[in-house]
BAKEVO-927793 format. One record per atom (N, C-alpha, C): atom name; x, y, z; residue number from 1; residue in three letters. Coordinates in steps of 0.02 Angstrom, whole numbers, m for minus. Example, Ala and Ser with C-alpha at 12.3 -4.5 7.8 and 13.67 -1.06 7.14 Angstrom:
2
PT atome     c1     c2     c3 num residu
PT     N    660   m284    390   1    ALA
PT    CA    615   m225    390   1    ALA
PT     C    660   m165    390   1    ALA
PT     N    642   m112    354   2    SER
PT    CA    684    m53    357   2    SER
PT     C    645      2    394   2    SER
% end
This chain:
104
PT atome     c1     c2     c3 num residu
PT     N   7155    784   7819   1    MET
PT    CA   7144    822   7758   1    MET
PT     C   7211    829   7723   1    MET
PT     N   7210    823   7658   2    GLY
PT    CA   7270    831   7618   2    GLY
PT     C   7277    902   7593   2    GLY
PT     N   7339    927   7597   3    VAL
PT    CA   7355    993   7572   3    VAL
PT     C   7415    986   7526   3    VAL
PT     N   7409   1014   7466   4    ASN
PT    CA   7465   1012   7418   4    ASN
PT     C   7526   1047   7447   4    ASN
PT     N   7584   1016   7437   5    ARG
PT    CA   7647   1050   7453   5    ARG
PT     C   7656   1106   7402   5    ARG
PT     N   7697   1155   7419   6    ASP
PT    CA   7708   1212   7375   6    ASP
PT     C   7731   1191   7305   6    ASP
PT     N   7777   1144   7301   7    ALA
PT    CA   7803   1121   7235   7    ALA
PT     C   7746   1091   7194   7    ALA
PT     N   7703   1054   7225   8    SER
PT    CA   7647   1024   7190   8    SER
PT     C   7599   1078   7165   8    SER
PT     N   7585   1127   7205   9    ALA
PT    CA   7541   1181   7185   9    ALA
PT     C   7571   1219   7125   9    ALA
PT     N   7636   1230   7126  10    ARG
PT    CA   7668   1264   7069  10    ARG
PT     C   7663   1222   7005  10    ARG
PT     N   7674   1157   7012  11    ARG
PT    CA   7670   1112   6954  11    ARG
PT     C   7600   1111   6923  11    ARG
PT     N   7550   1121   6964  12    LEU
PT    CA   7481   1118   6940  12    LEU
PT     C   7460   1179   6900  12    LEU
PT     N   7507   1222   6885  13    GLY
PT    CA   7494   1276   6838  13    GLY
PT     C   7470   1341   6867  13    GLY
PT     N   7478   1352   6931  14    LYS
PT    CA   7455   1414   6960  14    LYS
PT     C   7503   1472   6946  14    LYS
PT     N   7563   1456   6925  15    GLY
PT    CA   7611   1508   6908  15    GLY
PT     C   7669   1512   6956  15    GLY
PT     N   7723   1546   6936  16    PRO
PT    CA   7784   1548   6976  16    PRO
PT     C   7777   1587   7041  16    PRO
PT     N   7727   1631   7045  17    ASP
PT    CA   7717   1671   7106  17    ASP
PT     C   7668   1637   7154  17    ASP
PT     N   7653   1575   7141  18    ARG
PT    CA   7606   1539   7182  18    ARG
PT     C   7639   1479   7214  18    ARG
PT     N   7617   1455   7268  19    PRO
PT    CA   7562   1482   7308  19    PRO
PT     C   7584   1545   7346  19    PRO
PT     N   7537   1587   7360  20    VAL
PT    CA   7550   1648   7398  20    VAL
PT     C   7558   1632   7472  20    VAL
PT     N   7517   1587   7496  21    VAL
PT    CA   7520   1565   7566  21    VAL
PT     C   7558   1499   7568  21    VAL
PT     N   7607   1494   7611  22    SER
PT    CA   7650   1435   7614  22    SER
PT     C   7611   1373   7635  22    SER
PT     N   7639   1315   7618  23    GLU
PT    CA   7608   1251   7637  23    GLU
PT     C   7598   1246   7712  23    GLU
PT     N   7646   1270   7750  24    ALA
PT    CA   7640   1267   7823  24    ALA
PT     C   7581   1309   7848  24    ALA
PT     N   7574   1368   7820  25    GLU
PT    CA   7518   1412   7840  25    GLU
PT     C   7451   1383   7817  25    GLU
PT     N   7448   1356   7756  26    ARG
PT    CA   7386   1326   7732  26    ARG
PT     C   7367   1267   7777  26    ARG
PT     N   7416   1226   7794  27    ALA
PT    CA   7403   1169   7838  27    ALA
PT     C   7379   1191   7907  27    ALA
PT     N   7407   1245   7932  28    ARG
PT    CA   7387   1271   7998  28    ARG
PT     C   7315   1295   7997  28    ARG
PT     N   7296   1330   7944  29    VAL
PT    CA   7227   1355   7939  29    VAL
PT     C   7178   1296   7936  29    VAL
PT     N   7193   1247   7894  30    VAL
PT    CA   7150   1189   7886  30    VAL
PT     C   7145   1150   7952  30    VAL
PT     N   7202   1142   7986  31    ALA
PT    CA   7203   1104   8049  31    ALA
PT     C   7160   1138   8103  31    ALA
PT     N   7150   1203   8097  32    ALA
PT    CA   7110   1239   8147  32    ALA
PT     C   7036   1226   8140  32    ALA
PT     N   7015   1196   8084  33    LEU
PT    CA   6944   1182   8074  33    LEU
PT     C   6922   1124   8119  33    LEU
PT     N   6867   1132   8153  34    ALA
PT    CA   6844   1082   8201  34    ALA
PT     C   6831   1014   8167  34    ALA
PT     N   6810   1015   8105  35    ALA
PT    CA   6793    952   8071  35    ALA
PT     C   6854    913   8046  35    ALA
PT     N   6913    943   8051  36    VAL
PT    CA   6974    911   8024  36    VAL
PT     C   7010    874   8080  36    VAL
PT     N   7021    809   8069  37    ASP
PT    CA   7056    767   8118  37    ASP
PT     C   7131    768   8108  37    ASP
PT     N   7153    777   8046  38    CYS
PT    CA   7224    769   8031  38    CYS
PT     C   7239    806   7966  38    CYS
PT     N   7299    835   7960  39    VAL
PT    CA   7320    867   7898  39    VAL
PT     C   7384    833   7875  39    VAL
PT     N   7384    816   7811  40    VAL
PT    CA   7443    783   7781  40    VAL
PT     C   7462    823   7719  40    VAL
PT     N   7525    843   7715  41    LEU
PT    CA   7550    876   7654  41    LEU
PT     C   7568    823   7604  41    LEU
PT     N   7550    834   7540  42    PHE
PT    CA   7568    785   7489  42    PHE
PT     C   7598    820   7429  42    PHE
PT     N   7644    786   7394  43    ASP
PT    CA   7680    816   7339  43    ASP
PT     C   7659    790   7271  43    ASP
PT     N   7616    741   7270  44    GLU
PT    CA   7593    714   7206  44    GLU
PT     C   7546    763   7172  44    GLU
PT     N   7533    753   7108  45    ASP
PT    CA   7489    798   7072  45    ASP
PT     C   7416    788   7090  45    ASP
PT     N   7398    729   7115  46    THR
PT    CA   7330    717   7139  46    THR
PT     C   7335    684   7208  46    THR
PT     N   7282    689   7247  47    PRO
PT    CA   7282    658   7314  47    PRO
PT     C   7259    585   7314  47    PRO
PT     N   7255    553   7256  48    LEU
PT    CA   7225    486   7253  48    LEU
PT     C   7259    436   7299  48    LEU
PT     N   7324    432   7298  49    GLU
PT    CA   7359    383   7341  49    GLU
PT     C   7347    399   7415  49    GLU
PT     N   7348    463   7433  50    LEU
PT    CA   7335    483   7501  50    LEU
PT     C   7264    464   7522  50    LEU
PT     N   7216    475   7478  51    ILE
PT    CA   7147    456   7492  51    ILE
PT     C   7141    381   7504  51    ILE
PT     N   7174    343   7462  52    ARG
PT    CA   7172    270   7469  52    ARG
PT     C   7203    248   7536  52    ARG
PT     N   7256    282   7557  53    ARG
PT    CA   7289    263   7620  53    ARG
PT     C   7249    284   7681  53    ARG
PT     N   7222    345   7679  54    LEU
PT    CA   7188    372   7738  54    LEU
PT     C   7115    350   7743  54    LEU
PT     N   7084    333   7687  55    ARG
PT    CA   7014    313   7685  55    ARG
PT     C   6969    361   7724  55    ARG
PT     N   6967    424   7701  56    PRO
PT    CA   6926    473   7737  56    PRO
PT     C   6851    458   7732  56    PRO
PT     N   6814    481   7783  57    ASP
PT    CA   6742    475   7783  57    ASP
PT     C   6710    527   7737  57    ASP
PT     N   6744    584   7730  58    VAL
PT    CA   6717    638   7689  58    VAL
PT     C   6773    665   7644  58    VAL
PT     N   6757    676   7581  59    LEU
PT    CA   6802    706   7533  59    LEU
PT     C   6770    772   7512  59    LEU
PT     N   6805    827   7522  60    VAL
PT    CA   6777    894   7508  60    VAL
PT     C   6815    926   7451  60    VAL
PT     N   6778    953   7403  61    LYS
PT    CA   6807    991   7348  61    LYS
PT     C   6763   1051   7335  61    LYS
PT     N   6790   1100   7301  62    GLY
PT    CA   6751   1159   7282  62    GLY
PT     C   6697   1140   7232  62    GLY
PT     N   6643   1177   7233  63    ALA
PT    CA   6587   1162   7188  63    ALA
PT     C   6604   1177   7115  63    ALA
PT     N   6662   1207   7103  64    ASP
PT    CA   6683   1218   7034  64    ASP
PT     C   6706   1153   7001  64    ASP
PT     N   6715   1101   7040  65    TYR
PT    CA   6733   1035   7013  65    TYR
PT     C   6669    996   6997  65    TYR
PT     N   6665    970   6937  66    ALA
PT    CA   6609    926   6919  66    ALA
PT     C   6617    861   6959  66    ALA
PT     N   6563    831   6981  67    PRO
PT    CA   6568    769   7021  67    PRO
PT     C   6613    716   6988  67    PRO
PT     N   6608    708   6923  68    ALA
PT    CA   6648    657   6889  68    ALA
PT     C   6722    675   6887  68    ALA
PT     N   6739    738   6900  69    ALA
PT    CA   6809    759   6897  69    ALA
PT     C   6844    758   6965  69    ALA
PT     N   6809    737   7017  70    ILE
PT    CA   6838    738   7084  70    ILE
PT     C   6879    674   7095  70    ILE
PT     N   6944    683   7098  71    VAL
PT    CA   6990    627   7108  71    VAL
PT     C   6976    594   7176  71    VAL
PT     N   6967    529   7176  72    GLY
PT    CA   6956    492   7237  72    GLY
PT     C   6883    484   7258  72    GLY
PT     N   6838    517   7222  73    ALA
PT    CA   6766    514   7241  73    ALA
PT     C   6741    442   7239  73    ALA
PT     N   6756    407   7186  74    ARG
PT    CA   6733    338   7179  74    ARG
PT     C   6758    295   7236  74    ARG
PT     N   6822    304   7254  75    GLU
PT    CA   6850    264   7309  75    GLU
PT     C   6816    280   7375  75    GLU
PT     N   6808    344   7391  76    VAL
PT    CA   6777    364   7455  76    VAL
PT     C   6706    336   7459  76    VAL
PT     N   6668    343   7405  77    GLU
PT    CA   6599    317   7406  77    GLU
PT     C   6598    241   7410  77    GLU
PT     N   6649    207   7384  78    SER
PT    CA   6650    134   7385  78    SER
PT     C   6655    106   7456  78    SER
PT     N   6686    144   7503  79    TRP
PT    CA   6689    119   7572  79    TRP
PT     C   6639    154   7617  79    TRP
PT     N   6589    185   7586  80    GLY
PT    CA   6534    214   7625  80    GLY
PT     C   6543    287   7644  80    GLY
PT     N   6596    318   7620  81    GLY
PT    CA   6607    388   7633  81    GLY
PT     C   6565    431   7587  81    GLY
PT     N   6570    497   7596  82    ARG
PT    CA   6531    541   7553  82    ARG
PT     C   6575    596   7525  82    ARG
PT     N   6554    622   7468  83    VAL
PT    CA   6589    676   7434  83    VAL
PT     C   6546    738   7440  83    VAL
PT     N   6577    792   7463  84    VAL
PT    CA   6541    855   7473  84    VAL
PT     C   6574    909   7430  84    VAL
PT     N   6532    942   7390  85    ARG
PT    CA   6556    998   7349  85    ARG
PT     C   6534   1062   7384  85    ARG
PT     N   6583   1103   7403  86    VAL
PT    CA   6570   1164   7441  86    VAL
PT     C   6564   1224   7394  86    VAL
PT     N   6511   1263   7401  87    PRO
PT    CA   6503   1322   7358  87    PRO
PT     C   6561   1371   7368  87    PRO
PT     N   6582   1401   7313  88    LEU
PT    CA   6634   1451   7316  88    LEU
PT     C   6603   1518   7335  88    LEU
PT     N   6643   1561   7367  89    VAL
PT    CA   6620   1628   7384  89    VAL
PT     C   6636   1673   7324  89    VAL
PT     N   6586   1704   7294  90    PRO
PT    CA   6599   1745   7234  90    PRO
PT     C   6653   1797   7245  90    PRO
PT     N   6697   1802   7196  91    ASP
PT    CA   6751   1852   7195  91    ASP
PT     C   6802   1844   7250  91    ASP
PT     N   6802   1788   7285  92    GLN
PT    CA   6850   1776   7338  92    GLN
PT     C   6897   1719   7318  92    GLN
PT     N   6952   1737   7287  93    SER
PT    CA   7002   1687   7268  93    SER
PT     C   7070   1720   7269  93    SER
PT     N   7121   1680   7273  94    THR
PT    CA   7189   1707   7271  94    THR
PT     C   7201   1742   7205  94    THR
PT     N   7176   1714   7150  95    THR
PT    CA   7185   1744   7084  95    THR
PT     C   7155   1814   7083  95    THR
PT     N   7094   1822   7109  96    ASN
PT    CA   7063   1888   7112  96    ASN
PT     C   7101   1936   7158  96    ASN
PT     N   7124   1911   7214  97    LEU
PT    CA   7162   1953   7260  97    LEU
PT     C   7226   1978   7228  97    LEU
PT     N   7263   1934   7194  98    LEU
PT    CA   7324   1955   7161  98    LEU
PT     C   7311   2006   7106  98    LEU
PT     N   7256   1997   7069  99    ALA
PT    CA   7238   2045   7017  99    ALA
PT     C   7225   2114   7047  99    ALA
PT     N   7189   2116   7103 100    LYS
PT    CA   7176   2179   7137 100    LYS
PT     C   7240   2213   7161 100    LYS
PT     N   7285   2173   7188 101    LEU
PT    CA   7349   2200   7212 101    LEU
PT     C   7391   2228   7155 101    LEU
PT     N   7390   2193   7099 102    ARG
PT    CA   7429   2216   7041 102    ARG
PT     C   7401   2281   7012 102    ARG
PT     N   7335   2290   7016 103    ARG
PT    CA   7304   2351   6991 103    ARG
PT     C   7318   2410   7038 103    ARG
PT     N   7335   2394   7100 104    GLY
PT    CA   7351   2446   7149 104    GLY
PT     C   7290   2470   7182 104    GLY
% end
């Protein structure tokens, strides 16, 4: 599984106070999932090159992404893999958590 490096996450417009959880911690959480075979940190703005190199069987994105907007979906499906859009948990996001903390 690919995890954005901290610098990449900041470049993607989340703001100067992001990410809240370090790349090492995010990678550790993802690695603990039984379905994950490997975690790779990447610094590019998209995981396309990583997807092409690793050729995953499954590409997972949040359901907030439209199928046509999922980077690497076409490639994964071309070698017989599948793309899975995972439903988001309402009101559970880092953005919402930071807003709550700022309100006190």
